[in-house]
DSSP file (Angstrom, degrees, kcal/mol; ACC not computed):
  #  RESIDUE AA STRUCTURE BP1 BP2  ACC     N-H-->O    O-->H-N    N-H-->O    O-->H-N    TCO  KAPPA ALPHA  PHI   PSI    X-CA   Y-CA   Z-CA
    1    1 A M              0   0    0      0, 0.0     2,-0.1     0, 0.0    11,-0.0   0.000 360.0 360.0 360.0 127.4  185.0  119.3   59.1
    2    2 A S        -     0   0    0      1,-0.1     2,-0.5     9,-0.0    12,-0.4  -0.440 360.0-121.9 -75.5 158.8  182.2  121.8   59.5
    3    3 A T        -     0   0    0      1,-0.1    10,-0.2    10,-0.1     3,-0.1  -0.871  27.7-178.1-109.2 133.4  182.0  124.4   56.8
    4    4 A E  S    S-     0   0    0      8,-1.7     2,-0.2    -2,-0.5    -1,-0.1   0.563  78.4 -44.3 -94.1 -14.6  182.2  128.1   57.4
    5    5 A G  E     -A   12   0A   0      7,-0.5     7,-2.4    -3,-0.1     2,-0.6  -0.764  52.4-105.5 160.7 156.1  181.7  128.5   53.7
    6    6 A V  E     -A   11   0A   0     -2,-0.2     2,-0.5     5,-0.2     5,-0.2  -0.921  37.4-178.6-103.9 124.4  182.7  127.3   50.4
    7    7 A H  E >   -A   10   0A   0      3,-2.8     3,-1.6    -2,-0.6    -2,-0.0  -0.971  67.8 -16.9-129.5 116.6  185.0  129.7   48.6
    8    8 A G  T 3  S-     0   0    0     -2,-0.5    -1,-0.1     1,-0.3     3,-0.1   0.836 128.1 -52.7  60.2  32.9  186.4  129.1   45.2
    9    9 A G  T 3  S+     0   0    0      1,-0.3     2,-0.3     0, 0.0    -1,-0.3   0.437 117.8 105.3  84.2  -1.1  185.5  125.4   45.4
   10   10 A R  E <   -A    7   0A   0     -3,-1.6    -3,-2.8     0, 0.0     2,-0.5  -0.853  68.3-124.3-115.0 152.7  187.3  124.8   48.7
   11   11 A V  E     -A    6   0A   0     -2,-0.3     2,-0.3    -5,-0.2    -5,-0.2  -0.798  22.4-143.1 -95.5 128.0  185.8  124.4   52.2
   12   12 A R  E     -A    5   0A   0     -7,-2.4    -8,-1.7    -2,-0.5    -7,-0.5  -0.707  19.5-116.1 -90.1 141.7  187.1  126.8   54.9
   13   13 A A        -     0   0    0     -2,-0.3   -10,-0.1   -10,-0.2    -1,-0.1  -0.422  32.9-109.8 -67.9 147.6  187.6  125.6   58.4
   14   14 A S     >  -     0   0    0    -12,-0.4     4,-2.6     1,-0.1     5,-0.1  -0.287  33.9-103.9 -66.7 166.4  185.4  127.1   61.1
   15   15 A W  H  > S+     0   0    0      2,-0.2     4,-2.6     1,-0.2     5,-0.3   0.906 123.7  52.4 -60.7 -41.1  187.1  129.5   63.5
   16   16 A D  H  > S+     0   0    0      1,-0.2     4,-2.2     2,-0.2    -1,-0.2   0.928 112.0  45.2 -61.6 -43.8  187.0  126.8   66.2
   17   17 A E  H  > S+     0   0    0      2,-0.2     4,-2.6     1,-0.2    -2,-0.2   0.915 111.6  53.7 -64.5 -42.3  188.6  124.2   63.9
   18   18 A Y  H  X S+     0   0    0     -4,-2.6     4,-1.6     1,-0.2    -2,-0.2   0.945 113.0  40.9 -56.4 -53.3  191.2  126.7   62.7
   19   19 A F  H  X S+     0   0    0     -4,-2.6     4,-2.1     1,-0.2    -1,-0.2   0.836 113.8  53.5 -70.8 -31.6  192.4  127.5   66.3
   20   20 A M  H  X S+     0   0    0     -4,-2.2     4,-2.3    -5,-0.3    -1,-0.2   0.889 105.9  54.0 -67.7 -37.3  192.2  123.9   67.3
   21   21 A N  H  X S+     0   0    0     -4,-2.6     4,-1.7     1,-0.2    -2,-0.2   0.894 108.8  48.9 -60.9 -38.9  194.4  123.0   64.4
   22   22 A I  H  X S+     0   0    0     -4,-1.6     4,-2.5     2,-0.2    -2,-0.2   0.899 108.3  53.4 -67.0 -40.0  196.9  125.5   65.6
   23   23 A A  H  X S+     0   0    0     -4,-2.1     4,-2.0     1,-0.2    -2,-0.2   0.893 106.8  53.0 -60.8 -38.8  196.7  124.1   69.1
   24   24 A R  H  X S+     0   0    0     -4,-2.3     4,-0.5     2,-0.2    -1,-0.2   0.891 109.6  48.1 -63.4 -38.6  197.5  120.7   67.7
   25   25 A E  H >< S+     0   0    0     -4,-1.7     3,-1.2     1,-0.2     4,-0.2   0.905 108.8  53.1 -67.8 -41.4  200.5  122.1   65.9
   26   26 A V  H >< S+     0   0    0     -4,-2.5     3,-2.0     1,-0.3     4,-0.2   0.877 100.7  63.1 -58.7 -37.3  201.7  123.8   69.2
   27   27 A A  H >< S+     0   0    0     -4,-2.0     3,-1.6     1,-0.3    -1,-0.3   0.721  85.2  74.0 -62.5 -21.1  201.4  120.4   70.9
   28   28 A T  T << S+     0   0    0     -3,-1.2    -1,-0.3    -4,-0.5    -2,-0.2   0.649  90.5  58.9 -68.4 -12.3  204.1  119.1   68.6
   29   29 A R  T <  S+     0   0    0     -3,-2.0    -1,-0.3    -4,-0.2    -2,-0.2   0.549  79.3 122.3 -87.4 -10.8  206.6  121.1   70.7
   30   30 A A    <   -     0   0    0     -3,-1.6    24,-0.2    -4,-0.2     6,-0.1  -0.172  47.9-161.0 -58.1 146.1  205.6  119.2   73.9
   31   31 A T        +     0   0    0     22,-2.2    32,-1.6     4,-0.1     2,-0.5   0.206  67.0  81.8-118.0  13.5  208.4  117.5   75.7
   32   32 A C    >   -     0   0    0     21,-0.5     3,-1.2     3,-0.2    21,-0.1  -0.961  60.3-161.2-119.0 112.1  206.5  115.0   77.9
   33   33 A D  T 3  S+     0   0    0     -2,-0.5     3,-0.2     1,-0.3    -1,-0.1   0.494  80.0  80.6 -76.3   0.2  205.6  111.9   75.9
   34   34 A R  T 3  S-     0   0    0      1,-0.3    -1,-0.3    40,-0.0     2,-0.2   0.860 118.2  -8.0 -69.3 -33.7  202.9  110.8   78.4
   35   35 A K    <   -     0   0    0     -3,-1.2     2,-0.7     2,-0.1    -1,-0.3  -0.792  63.7-148.5-163.4 117.8  200.6  113.4   76.7
   36   36 A H        +     0   0    0     -2,-0.2     2,-0.4    -3,-0.2    -9,-0.1  -0.821  30.6 175.2 -89.2 116.0  201.4  116.0   74.1
   37   37 A V        -     0   0    0     -2,-0.7    16,-1.4   -10,-0.1     2,-0.3  -0.962  14.1-169.0-126.9 139.3  199.1  118.9   74.7
   38   38 A G  E     -B   52   0B   0     -2,-0.4    65,-2.1    14,-0.2     2,-0.4  -0.943   2.8-165.8-124.3 150.0  198.9  122.4   73.0
   39   39 A A  E     -BC  51 102B   0     12,-2.6    12,-2.1    -2,-0.3     2,-0.4  -0.995   5.2-171.8-136.4 141.4  197.0  125.5   74.1
   40   40 A V  E     -BC  50 101B   0     61,-2.3    61,-3.0    -2,-0.4     2,-0.5  -0.992  12.3-151.7-134.2 125.3  196.1  128.7   72.2
   41   41 A I  E     -BC  49 100B   0      8,-3.1     7,-3.5    -2,-0.4     8,-1.3  -0.860  23.7-179.9-100.0 129.9  194.5  131.7   73.9
   42   42 A V  E     +BC  47  99B   0     57,-3.0    57,-3.2    -2,-0.5     2,-0.3  -0.965  17.8 178.7-133.9 140.4  192.4  133.8   71.5
   43   43 A R  E >  S-B   46   0B   0      3,-2.2     3,-1.5    -2,-0.4    55,-0.1  -0.980  77.6  -4.3-140.1 135.2  190.3  136.9   71.7
   44   44 A E  T 3  S-     0   0    0     -2,-0.3     3,-0.1     1,-0.3    -1,-0.1   0.876 129.0 -57.6  51.8  43.9  188.5  138.5   68.7
   45   45 A K  T 3  S+     0   0    0      1,-0.2     2,-0.4   -30,-0.0    -1,-0.3   0.684 114.3 115.0  64.2  21.7  190.0  135.9   66.3
   46   46 A A  E <   -B   43   0B   0     -3,-1.5    -3,-2.2     0, 0.0     2,-0.4  -0.978  69.0-120.7-123.3 136.9  193.5  136.9   67.3
   47   47 A I  E     +B   42   0B   0     -2,-0.4    -5,-0.2    -5,-0.2     3,-0.1  -0.604  29.4 175.6 -75.6 126.1  196.1  134.7   69.0
   48   48 A L  E     -     0   0B   0     -7,-3.5     2,-0.3    -2,-0.4    -6,-0.2   0.775  62.9 -14.6 -98.6 -36.1  197.2  136.2   72.3
   49   49 A A  E     -B   41   0B   0     -8,-1.3    -8,-3.1    46,-0.0    -1,-0.4  -0.983  54.0-153.2-163.7 157.9  199.4  133.4   73.6
   50   50 A T  E     +B   40   0B   0     -2,-0.3     2,-0.3   -10,-0.2   -10,-0.2  -0.915  13.3 177.4-132.4 162.1  200.3  129.7   73.1
   51   51 A G  E     -B   39   0B   0    -12,-2.1   -12,-2.6    -2,-0.3     2,-0.3  -0.980   9.4-169.6-160.5 155.7  201.7  127.0   75.4
   52   52 A Y  E     -B   38   0B   0     -2,-0.3     2,-0.4   -14,-0.2   -14,-0.2  -0.935  42.1 -85.8-140.1 163.6  202.6  123.3   75.4
   53   53 A N        +     0   0    0    -16,-1.4   -22,-2.2    -2,-0.3   -21,-0.5  -0.600  68.4 128.1 -79.7 127.9  203.5  120.9   78.2
   54   54 A G  E     -F   78   0C   0     24,-1.6    24,-3.5    -2,-0.4     3,-0.1  -0.956  54.9 -71.5-165.5 172.8  207.2  121.0   79.0
   55   55 A S  E     -F   77   0C   0     -2,-0.3    22,-0.2    22,-0.2     3,-0.1  -0.106  62.0 -73.8 -73.4 169.6  209.6  121.4   81.9
   56   56 A I  S >  S-     0   0    0     20,-0.6     3,-2.6     4,-0.2    -1,-0.2  -0.368  71.2 -81.2 -57.4 139.6  210.3  124.5   84.0
   57   57 A R  T 3  S+     0   0    0      1,-0.3    -1,-0.2    -3,-0.1    -3,-0.0  -0.166 117.9  12.2 -46.5 128.6  212.5  126.9   82.0
   58   58 A G  T 3  S+     0   0    0      1,-0.3    -1,-0.3    -3,-0.1    -2,-0.1   0.365 104.8 109.7  84.9  -6.5  216.1  125.9   82.1
   59   59 A M  S <  S-     0   0    0     -3,-2.6    -1,-0.3     1,-0.1    -4,-0.2  -0.664  78.0 -90.9-100.1 157.9  215.4  122.4   83.6
   60   60 A P        -     0   0    0      0, 0.0    -4,-0.2     0, 0.0     2,-0.2  -0.308  41.6-125.6 -65.6 150.6  215.7  119.1   81.7
   61   61 A H    >>  -     0   0    0     -6,-0.1     4,-2.6     1,-0.1     3,-1.2  -0.550  20.2-111.7 -92.9 160.4  212.7  117.8   79.9
   62   62 A C  H 3> S+     0   0    0      1,-0.3     4,-2.5     2,-0.2   -30,-0.2   0.890 120.3  59.8 -55.2 -40.3  211.1  114.4   80.2
   63   63 A D  H 34 S+     0   0    0    -32,-1.6    -1,-0.3     1,-0.2   -31,-0.1   0.781 113.4  38.7 -60.2 -25.5  212.4  113.6   76.7
   64   64 A D  H <4 S+     0   0    0     -3,-1.2    -2,-0.2   -33,-0.2    -1,-0.2   0.868 136.5   9.7 -92.1 -42.7  215.9  114.2   78.0
   65   65 A E  H  < S-     0   0    0     -4,-2.6    -3,-0.2     1,-0.3    -2,-0.2   0.395 103.2-108.8-124.1   1.4  215.9  112.7   81.5
   66   66 A G     <  -     0   0    0     -4,-2.5    -1,-0.3    -5,-0.4    -2,-0.2  -0.294  51.7 -42.6  92.7 177.9  212.6  110.7   81.9
   67   67 A H        -     0   0    0     -2,-0.1     2,-0.6    -4,-0.1     7,-0.1  -0.456  35.9-143.3 -84.4 153.4  209.6  111.4   83.9
   68   68 A L        -     0   0    0     -2,-0.1     7,-3.4     2,-0.1     8,-0.5  -0.912  33.1-161.4-112.9  98.0  209.4  112.6   87.5
   69   69 A M  E     +G   74   0D   0     -2,-0.6     2,-0.3     5,-0.2     5,-0.2  -0.647  23.2 167.2 -96.1 136.4  206.4  110.7   88.8
   70   70 A E  E >  S-G   73   0D   0      3,-2.7     3,-2.1    -2,-0.3    -2,-0.1  -0.960  77.0 -15.4-141.0 126.5  204.3  111.4   91.9
   71   71 A D  T 3  S-     0   0    0     -2,-0.3     3,-0.1     1,-0.3    -2,-0.0   0.837 129.2 -51.3  49.7  40.2  200.9  109.7   92.5
   72   72 A G  T 3  S+     0   0    0      1,-0.2     2,-0.4     0, 0.0    -1,-0.3   0.544 119.2 104.1  80.2   6.8  200.7  108.5   88.8
   73   73 A H  E <  S-G   70   0D   0     -3,-2.1    -3,-2.7    -5,-0.0     2,-0.7  -0.937  73.1-122.0-122.4 144.9  201.4  112.0   87.4
   74   74 A C  E     -G   69   0D   0     -2,-0.4     3,-0.3    -5,-0.2    -5,-0.2  -0.758  26.3-178.3 -82.4 118.7  204.5  113.5   85.8
   75   75 A V        +     0   0    0     -7,-3.4    -1,-0.1    -2,-0.7    -6,-0.1   0.373  69.2  79.4-101.7   3.3  205.4  116.5   87.9
   76   76 A R  S    S+     0   0    0     -8,-0.5   -20,-0.6   -21,-0.1     2,-0.3   0.759  85.0  80.3 -72.2 -24.4  208.4  117.5   85.8
   77   77 A T  E     -F   55   0C   0     -3,-0.3     2,-0.5    -9,-0.2   -22,-0.2  -0.663  68.2-149.2 -95.7 135.0  206.0  119.0   83.3
   78   78 A V  E     -F   54   0C   0    -24,-3.5   -24,-1.6    -2,-0.3   -26,-0.1  -0.883  38.5-112.0 -92.7 130.1  204.2  122.4   83.4
   79   79 A H     >  -     0   0    0     -2,-0.5     4,-2.5   -26,-0.2     5,-0.2  -0.202  17.2-115.5 -68.8 155.3  200.9  121.9   81.6
   80   80 A A  H  > S+     0   0    0      1,-0.2     4,-2.3     2,-0.2   -41,-0.2   0.878 113.8  51.2 -55.4 -45.4  200.1  123.6   78.3
   81   81 A E  H  > S+     0   0    0      1,-0.2     4,-2.3     2,-0.2    -1,-0.2   0.918 111.4  47.3 -62.4 -44.2  197.3  125.8   79.7
   82   82 A A  H  > S+     0   0    0      1,-0.2     4,-2.6     2,-0.2    -1,-0.2   0.907 111.6  51.2 -63.9 -42.0  199.5  127.1   82.5
   83   83 A N  H  X S+     0   0    0     -4,-2.5     4,-2.5     2,-0.2    -1,-0.2   0.878 109.7  49.9 -63.8 -37.5  202.3  127.8   80.1
   84   84 A A  H  X S+     0   0    0     -4,-2.3     4,-2.1     2,-0.2    -2,-0.2   0.916 112.0  47.5 -66.6 -42.5  200.0  129.8   77.8
   85   85 A I  H  X S+     0   0    0     -4,-2.3     4,-2.3     2,-0.2    -2,-0.2   0.917 114.1  47.1 -62.8 -43.9  198.7  131.8   80.7
   86   86 A V  H  X S+     0   0    0     -4,-2.6     4,-3.1     2,-0.2     5,-0.2   0.898 108.2  56.2 -64.9 -41.0  202.3  132.5   81.9
   87   87 A H  H  X S+     0   0    0     -4,-2.5     4,-1.3     1,-0.2    -2,-0.2   0.933 109.4  46.3 -55.6 -47.6  203.3  133.4   78.4
   88   88 A A  H  <>S+     0   0    0     -4,-2.1     5,-2.8     1,-0.2     3,-0.4   0.932 113.4  48.8 -61.7 -46.1  200.6  136.1   78.3
   89   89 A A  H ><5S+     0   0    0     -4,-2.3     3,-1.4     1,-0.2    -2,-0.2   0.905 107.5  54.5 -62.0 -43.0  201.6  137.4   81.8
   90   90 A R  H 3<5S+     0   0    0     -4,-3.1    -1,-0.2     1,-0.3    -2,-0.2   0.808 114.9  41.0 -60.9 -29.7  205.3  137.5   80.9
   91   91 A H  T 3<5S-     0   0    0     -4,-1.3    -1,-0.3    -3,-0.4    -2,-0.2   0.280 114.3-113.4-104.9   9.9  204.5  139.7   77.9
   92   92 A G  T < 5 +     0   0    0     -3,-1.4     2,-0.6    -4,-0.3    -3,-0.2   0.830  62.1 152.7  67.2  33.5  201.8  141.9   79.5
   93   93 A V      < -     0   0    0     -5,-2.8     2,-0.3    -6,-0.1    -1,-0.2  -0.865  41.3-135.0-102.3 119.8  198.9  140.5   77.5
   94   94 A S        -     0   0    0     -2,-0.6    23,-0.0     1,-0.1    -5,-0.0  -0.533  20.6-178.0 -70.8 133.9  195.5  140.6   79.0
   95   95 A I    >   +     0   0    0     -2,-0.3     3,-1.7    22,-0.2    -1,-0.1   0.250  32.5 136.7-115.4  10.5  193.6  137.4   78.5
   96   96 A A  T 3  S+     0   0    0      1,-0.3    23,-0.2    23,-0.1    22,-0.2  -0.332  77.3   9.0 -58.1 137.3  190.3  138.4   80.3
   97   97 A D  T 3  S+     0   0    0     21,-2.9    -1,-0.3     1,-0.2    22,-0.2   0.659 102.6 132.0  65.6  18.6  187.2  137.4   78.3
   98   98 A A    <   -     0   0    0     -3,-1.7    22,-2.2    20,-0.2    23,-1.1  -0.295  54.4-121.8 -88.4 177.4  189.3  135.3   75.9
   99   99 A S  E     -Cd  42 121B   0    -57,-3.2   -57,-3.0    21,-0.2     2,-0.4  -0.894  16.8-148.9-113.6 150.6  188.9  131.7   74.7
  100  100 A I  E     -Cd  41 122B   0     21,-2.5    23,-3.0    -2,-0.3     2,-0.5  -0.992   2.0-156.4-122.1 131.6  191.4  128.9   75.2
  101  101 A Y  E     +Cd  40 123B   0    -61,-3.0   -61,-2.3    -2,-0.4     2,-0.4  -0.925  19.0 178.0-104.6 122.2  191.8  126.1   72.7
  102  102 A V  E     -Cd  39 124B   0     21,-2.9    23,-1.7    -2,-0.5    24,-0.3  -0.986  34.3-139.4-131.2 135.4  193.3  123.0   74.2
  103  103 A T  S    S+     0   0    0    -65,-2.1     2,-0.3    -2,-0.4   -64,-0.1   0.768  96.8  27.7 -65.9 -24.3  194.0  119.7   72.6
  104  104 A A  S    S-     0   0    0    -66,-0.3    23,-0.2    21,-0.2    -1,-0.1  -0.990 100.7 -95.5-134.4 144.3  192.8  117.9   75.7
  105  105 A S        -     0   0    0     21,-2.9    25,-0.1    -2,-0.3    -2,-0.1  -0.228  55.2 -94.2 -58.1 147.5  190.3  119.2   78.3
  106  106 A P        -     0   0    0      0, 0.0    24,-0.2     0, 0.0    27,-0.2  -0.280  31.3-121.3 -68.5 145.5  192.1  120.8   81.3
  107  107 A C     >  -     0   0    0     -3,-0.1     4,-2.7    22,-0.1     5,-0.2  -0.238  40.7 -94.8 -68.3 172.3  192.9  119.0   84.5
  108  108 A W  H  > S+     0   0    0      1,-0.2     4,-2.2     2,-0.2     5,-0.2   0.910 124.8  50.8 -60.6 -44.3  191.4  120.5   87.7
  109  109 A A  H  > S+     0   0    0      1,-0.2     4,-1.6     2,-0.2    -1,-0.2   0.925 114.1  43.7 -62.1 -44.9  194.5  122.6   88.5
  110  110 A C  H  > S+     0   0    0      1,-0.2     4,-2.9     2,-0.2    -1,-0.2   0.886 109.2  57.5 -68.8 -37.9  194.6  124.1   85.0
  111  111 A F  H  X S+     0   0    0     -4,-2.7     4,-2.8     1,-0.2    -1,-0.2   0.923 106.1  50.6 -56.8 -44.0  190.8  124.7   85.0
  112  112 A R  H  X S+     0   0    0     -4,-2.2     4,-2.4     2,-0.2    -1,-0.2   0.899 110.6  48.6 -62.0 -40.3  191.2  126.7   88.2
  113  113 A L  H  X S+     0   0    0     -4,-1.6     4,-1.7     2,-0.2    -2,-0.2   0.928 111.8  49.7 -63.2 -45.0  193.9  128.9   86.6
  114  114 A I  H  X>S+     0   0    0     -4,-2.9     5,-1.8     1,-0.2     4,-0.5   0.936 112.3  47.6 -58.6 -48.3  191.8  129.4   83.4
  115  115 A A  H ><5S+     0   0    0     -4,-2.8     3,-1.2     1,-0.2    -1,-0.2   0.928 113.9  45.8 -60.6 -47.2  188.8  130.4   85.5
  116  116 A N  H 3<5S+     0   0    0     -4,-2.4    -1,-0.2     1,-0.3    -2,-0.2   0.710 104.6  62.3 -73.5 -18.4  190.8  132.8   87.7
  117  117 A A  H 3<5S-     0   0    0     -4,-1.7    -1,-0.3    -3,-0.2   -22,-0.2   0.592 116.6-113.3 -79.2 -10.2  192.5  134.3   84.6
  118  118 A G  T <<5 +     0   0    0     -3,-1.2   -21,-2.9    -4,-0.5     2,-0.3   0.618  59.8 157.4  88.9  13.3  189.1  135.4   83.3
  119  119 A I      < -     0   0    0     -5,-1.8    -1,-0.3   -23,-0.2   -20,-0.2  -0.576  23.0-167.8 -71.2 132.4  189.0  133.2   80.3
  120  120 A R        +     0   0    0    -22,-2.2    23,-2.6    -2,-0.3     2,-0.4   0.509  63.0  42.0-103.9  -7.0  185.3  132.7   79.4
  121  121 A R  E     -de  99 143B   0    -23,-1.1   -21,-2.5    21,-0.2     2,-0.5  -0.987  55.8-166.6-148.4 131.7  185.4  129.8   76.9
  122  122 A I  E     -de 100 144B   0     21,-3.2    23,-3.0    -2,-0.4     2,-0.5  -0.982   6.1-172.2-120.2 121.2  187.3  126.5   76.8
  123  123 A V  E     -de 101 145B   0    -23,-3.0   -21,-2.9    -2,-0.5     2,-0.3  -0.961  12.9-176.1-111.7 124.2  187.4  124.6   73.5
  124  124 A F  E     -de 102 146B   0     21,-2.8    23,-3.1    -2,-0.5    24,-0.4  -0.915  28.9-150.4-128.2 153.4  188.9  121.1   73.8
  125  125 A G  S    S+     0   0    0    -23,-1.7     2,-0.3    -2,-0.3   -21,-0.2   0.685  82.6   8.4 -93.4 -21.4  189.7  118.4   71.4
  126  126 A E  S    S-     0   0    0    -24,-0.3   -21,-2.9    23,-0.1     2,-0.3  -0.981  79.0-104.7-155.7 150.4  189.4  115.4   73.7
  127  127 A F        -     0   0    0     -2,-0.3     2,-0.4   -23,-0.2     4,-0.1  -0.597  34.9-169.8 -77.5 137.2  188.2  114.7   77.2
  128  128 A Y        -     0   0    0     -2,-0.3     2,-2.2     2,-0.1   -24,-0.0  -0.869  45.9 -67.4-136.3 101.5  191.0  114.1   79.7
  129  129 A R  S    S+     0   0    0     -2,-0.4     2,-0.9   -22,-0.1   -22,-0.1  -0.289  97.0  89.2  71.0 -54.2  190.3  112.9   83.2
  130  130 A D    >   +     0   0    0     -2,-2.2     3,-0.9   -24,-0.2     4,-0.2  -0.703  36.4 176.9-104.2 106.5  188.4  115.5   85.2
  131  131 A Q  T >> S+     0   0    0     -2,-0.9     3,-1.7     1,-0.2     4,-0.7   0.710  71.3  81.0 -68.5 -23.9  184.6  115.5   85.1
  132  132 A R  H 3> S+     0   0    0      1,-0.3     4,-2.4     2,-0.2     5,-0.3   0.790  77.4  70.9 -57.6 -28.9  184.4  118.4   87.7
  133  133 A I  H <> S+     0   0    0     -3,-0.9     4,-2.0     1,-0.2    -1,-0.3   0.815  92.5  57.5 -60.8 -29.0  185.1  120.9   84.9
  134  134 A F  H <> S+     0   0    0     -3,-1.7     4,-1.3    -4,-0.2    -1,-0.2   0.950 112.1  37.7 -67.7 -49.3  181.6  120.3   83.4
  135  135 A E  H  X S+     0   0    0     -4,-0.7     4,-2.0     2,-0.2    -2,-0.2   0.939 119.7  46.1 -67.2 -47.9  179.6  121.2   86.6
  136  136 A I  H  X S+     0   0    0     -4,-2.4     4,-2.1     1,-0.2     6,-0.2   0.886 108.7  54.9 -67.7 -38.5  181.8  124.1   87.8
  137  137 A S  H  X>S+     0   0    0     -4,-2.0     5,-2.6    -5,-0.3     4,-0.8   0.903 109.5  49.0 -61.6 -38.1  182.1  125.7   84.3
  138  138 A Q  H  <5S+     0   0    0     -4,-1.3     3,-0.5    -5,-0.2    -1,-0.2   0.913 110.6  50.5 -65.1 -42.7  178.3  125.8   84.2
  139  139 A R  H  <5S+     0   0    0     -4,-2.0    -2,-0.2     1,-0.2    -1,-0.2   0.830 118.1  37.2 -65.5 -33.1  178.1  127.3   87.7
  140  140 A I  H  <5S-     0   0    0     -4,-2.1    -1,-0.2    -5,-0.1    -2,-0.2   0.379 114.9-107.1-106.3   4.4  180.6  130.1   87.0
  141  141 A G  T  <5 +     0   0    0     -4,-0.8     2,-0.5    -3,-0.5    -3,-0.2   0.794  65.5 144.6  82.0  28.7  179.6  130.9   83.4
  142  142 A I      < -     0   0    0     -5,-2.6     2,-0.4    -6,-0.2    -1,-0.3  -0.890  46.1-132.0 -97.7 127.3  182.5  129.4   81.4
  143  143 A D  E     -e  121   0B   0    -23,-2.6   -21,-3.2    -2,-0.5     2,-0.5  -0.638  17.6-158.7 -77.9 131.1  181.4  127.9   78.1
  144  144 A L  E     -e  122   0B   0     -2,-0.4     2,-0.5   -23,-0.2   -21,-0.2  -0.953   6.6-170.0-109.6 128.0  182.8  124.5   77.4
  145  145 A V  E     -e  123   0B   0    -23,-3.0   -21,-2.8    -2,-0.5     2,-0.7  -0.978   7.9-157.0-122.8 120.9  183.0  123.3   73.8
  146  146 A D  E >   +e  124   0B   0     -2,-0.5     3,-0.5   -23,-0.2   -21,-0.2  -0.866  13.0 178.3 -99.8 110.5  183.8  119.7   73.0
  147  147 A L  T 3   +     0   0    0    -23,-3.1   -22,-0.2    -2,-0.7    -1,-0.1   0.377  63.8  89.0 -91.2   3.2  185.2  119.3   69.5
  148  148 A S  T 3  S-     0   0    0    -24,-0.4    -1,-0.2     2,-0.3     3,-0.1   0.660 101.4-116.9 -75.3 -13.2  185.8  115.6   69.9
  149  149 A G  S <  S+     0   0    0     -3,-0.5     2,-0.4     1,-0.3    -2,-0.1   0.315  86.2 100.2  92.2  -8.6  182.3  114.8   68.6
  150  150 A A  S    S-     0   0    0      2,-0.0    -1,-0.3     0, 0.0    -2,-0.3  -0.878  73.6-122.0-110.8 143.5  181.4  113.3   72.0
  151  151 A S        -     0   0    0     -2,-0.4    -4,-0.0     1,-0.1     0, 0.0  -0.510  14.2-130.0 -78.5 150.7  179.4  115.0   74.7
  152  152 A G  S >  S+     0   0    0     -2,-0.2     3,-1.2     2,-0.1    -1,-0.1   0.619  76.4 108.7 -74.2 -13.3  180.9  115.4   78.1
  153  153 A A  T 3  S+     0   0    0      1,-0.2    -2,-0.1     2,-0.1   -22,-0.0  -0.402  80.5  13.1 -69.5 139.1  177.8  114.1   79.7
  154  154 A G  T 3         0   0    0     -2,-0.1    -1,-0.2     1,-0.1    -2,-0.1   0.560 360.0 360.0  79.8  10.1  177.9  110.6   81.2
  155  155 A R    <         0   0    0     -3,-1.2    -2,-0.1   -24,-0.1   -24,-0.1   0.476 360.0 360.0 -88.7 360.0  181.7  110.2   81.2
C-alpha cells in the first residue's frame, strides 16, 4: 500500500487505493461468476456513480439461470463500466472529465463508452483482455493507471 501519509501511527490509503477498494466492494454485488467486476466513477474526490456486472434490469441473472454464451462471452451480463455510466445518466449526473476506477481493465466496447462519455482517466486493478486500450487511450488523451503493479506494455 502506498502511503498518502502517516496519521496517528496509521497509514492512510492513497486516493487511488481508496477508490479502487470501493470498486472491489462494488464488485461483490456482481451476478456473473465468470468475472466479478466493479466500477466507481469519481470527480474531485467524490463518487458520482457505481456499477457492477449484472443482467438487464428485471431479467434473470447468471447466478439464477446460468450464462448466455456467444463467441466465448456471456451476453446476459451488462458490464460494470456500462452500468456505472447508465447509473449516472439515469440520475442526471455529468461524468465529463471524471475518473473511473475498475477492478479489471475495460473491454473494447466499454472503453469506447468511457471515451465517449468524456471520462479522462481510467484506473484499473488488473489487465483484462484488450491491448487496444493502451494505444487508443494515448492517442485520445485518456490517462490509464494500472494499479496491479504490472505495466500494460508487452502484454
